[in-house]
C-alpha positions in Angstrom: 12.4 -38.3 -15.2 13.1 -39.9 -11.8 9.9 -40.8 -10.1 9.3 -42.0 -6.6 6.6 -42.8 -4.1 6.3 -39.9 -1.7 8.2 -40.1 1.5 7.2 -37.2 3.7 9.0 -36.1 6.8 7.5 -37.3 10.1 4.3 -35.3 10.9 4.4 -32.9 13.9 1.6 -34.8 15.6 3.9 -37.8 15.8 5.1 -36.7 19.1 8.8 -37.4 19.6 9.4 -39.1 16.3 12.3 -36.9 15.5 13.8 -36.4 12.0 15.0 -39.2 9.8 18.5 -38.3 10.7 18.1 -38.9 14.4 18.5 -42.4 15.8 15.2 -43.7 17.0 16.6 -44.3 20.5 17.7 -40.7 20.7 14.2 -39.4 20.1 12.7 -41.8 22.6 10.0 -42.4 20.1 8.3 -45.1 18.0 10.9 -47.9 17.7 9.4 -48.7 14.3 10.5 -45.3 12.8 13.8 -45.6 10.9 16.6 -43.2 10.6 17.6 -42.1 7.1 20.4 -44.6 7.0 18.3 -47.4 8.3 15.6 -46.6 5.7 18.1 -46.7 2.9 19.5 -50.0 4.1 16.0 -51.5 4.4 15.1 -50.3 0.9 18.1 -52.1 -0.5 17.0 -55.4 1.1 13.2 -55.5 1.5 10.1 -54.5 -0.4 8.4 -51.6 1.4 4.7 -51.6 2.1 2.6 -48.6 1.0 -1.1 -47.6 0.9 -2.4 -45.5 -1.9 -5.8 -43.7 -2.0 -7.7 -42.3 -4.9 -10.0 -39.7 -3.4 -13.4 -39.4 -5.0 -16.6 -37.4 -4.6 -20.0 -39.0 -5.1 -23.5 -37.8 -5.8 -26.5 -38.6 -3.6 -26.9 -42.0 -5.2 -23.3 -43.0 -4.4 -22.1 -42.7 -8.0 -18.6 -41.4 -8.4 -18.7 -38.0 -10.2 -15.2 -36.7 -9.5 -11.7 -38.1 -9.1 -9.2 -36.1 -7.0 -5.6 -36.0 -8.3 -2.8 -34.2 -6.6 -0.5 -31.7 -8.2 2.9 -32.0 -6.7 6.3 -30.4 -6.9 9.3 -32.8 -6.9 12.6 -32.0 -5.1 14.0 -31.4 -8.6 11.4 -28.7 -9.2 9.3 -30.7 -11.7 5.5 -30.5 -11.5 3.7 -33.9 -11.7 0.4 -35.4 -10.8 0.0 -38.2 -8.3 -2.4 -39.7 -5.7 -2.4 -40.0 -1.9 0.4 -42.4 -1.0 2.7 -43.3 1.8 4.3 -46.1 3.9 2.6 -48.2 6.5 4.4 -47.9 9.8 5.5 -50.9 11.9 2.5 -51.8 14.2 0.0 -49.6 12.2 -3.2 -51.0 10.8 -3.9 -50.5 7.1 -7.0 -48.6 8.0 -5.0 -46.2 10.3 -2.3 -45.8 7.6 -5.0 -44.9 5.0 -6.6 -42.3 7.3 -3.2 -40.8 8.2 -2.1 -40.4 4.6 -5.4 -39.0 3.4 -5.4 -36.5 6.2 -1.7 -35.6 5.6 -2.2 -35.0 1.9 -5.8 -33.6 1.8 -6.0 -31.9 5.2 -8.0 -32.7 8.4 -11.3 -31.4 6.9 -11.4 -33.9 4.0 -13.5 -36.3 6.1 -12.7 -39.6 4.3 -15.2 -42.5 4.3 -12.9 -45.5 4.8 -14.2 -48.9 3.8 -15.6 -51.2 6.5 -13.3 -53.9 5.2 -10.0 -52.5 3.9 -9.8 -54.6 0.7 -7.8 -52.9 -2.1 -9.1 -52.7 -5.6 -5.6 -53.8 -6.7 -2.1 -54.4 -5.5 0.6 -52.4 -7.4 4.2 -53.4 -7.4 6.8 -50.6 -7.9 10.3 -51.6 -9.1 13.5 -49.5 -9.3 14.1 -51.0 -12.8 11.7 -49.5 -15.4 9.7 -52.0 -17.4 9.4 -54.8 -14.8 5.8 -53.7 -14.2 3.6 -50.7 -15.1 4.8 -48.9 -11.9 8.3 -47.5 -11.2 10.0 -46.0 -8.2 13.7 -45.4 -8.6 14.5 -45.8 -4.9 13.0 -49.1 -4.1 10.8 -52.2 -4.6 7.5 -51.2 -3.1 4.2 -53.1 -2.8 1.2 -50.9 -2.6 -2.4 -51.6 -1.6 -4.6 -49.3 -3.6 -8.0 -48.0 -2.5 -10.8 -45.7 -3.7 -11.7 -43.4 -0.8 -14.8 -41.1 -0.9 -14.2 -37.8 0.8 -17.0 -35.5 1.9 -15.3 -32.5 3.3 -13.0 -29.7 2.1 -9.7 -30.8 0.7 -6.8 -28.5 1.3 -3.5 -30.2 0.3 -0.6 -30.2 2.7 3.0 -31.5 2.6 4.5 -31.1 -0.8 1.1 -31.2 -2.7 0.3 -27.9 -4.4 -3.4 -28.6 -5.1 -6.0 -31.3 -5.6 -7.7 -31.1 -9.0 -11.1 -32.8 -9.4 -11.6 -34.5 -12.8 -14.6 -36.2 -14.2 -14.1 -40.0 -14.6 -13.7 -39.5 -18.3 -11.0 -36.8 -18.0 -9.2 -38.8 -15.3 -8.9 -41.8 -17.6 -7.5 -39.6 -20.5 -4.1 -40.0 -22.0 -3.3 -36.4 -21.2 -3.8 -36.9 -17.5 -1.9 -40.3 -17.6 1.1 -38.6 -19.2 1.3 -36.2 -16.2 1.1 -38.9 -13.6 4.3 -40.1 -11.9 5.4 -43.7 -11.6 2.8 -45.2 -13.9 -0.1 -44.0 -11.7 -2.2 -43.3 -14.7 -2.6 -47.0 -15.0 -3.7 -47.1 -11.4 -6.3 -44.5 -12.0 -7.7 -46.5 -14.9 -7.8 -49.7 -12.8 -9.7 -47.8 -10.1 -12.2 -46.6 -12.7 -12.6 -50.1 -14.1 -13.2 -51.5 -10.6 -16.0 -48.9 -10.2 -17.5 -49.8 -13.7 -16.6 -46.3 -15.0 -14.0 -47.1 -17.6 -15.5 -46.8 -21.1 
């Protein structure tokens, strides 16, 4: 099964960004936004920078009680599980990229609590050749900064996400959930749980 990191179309609030097919100069927009052709060329030559967020819910004492995992439909019609993920734009801070992708995938009422210091719990490397690392993306070499992000609001998935399912830490770490995760992200979930002291 071909697996890839999500690459959503430009969001409507990105005023004037245009579609991937339009030249950036024609849209009069962000000069860091790439056309589809430019993006394909860049992917063949450079590692792409991503942020990934594992949404969690906590109890009153700050202990993680649920892990949010997205159910997503691929362009090929396959149903897989994944996490919040997306590219960092040119000139965008890691913090802003995290907030943008959490809002894009979970909706504007998710109310994420971003860390004061955006230090990832791990750095994941995705390769187009399976077996180089635990993570695979058939389009590109991507480097991803992975974060655990508590959310306090209502999560209503958008973009190509069908729903967000809330698992207990034990269920999120199970082999059954890992088998449904795309690109090796079951390993990422387990690393997140280990960083929180929840992996048993």
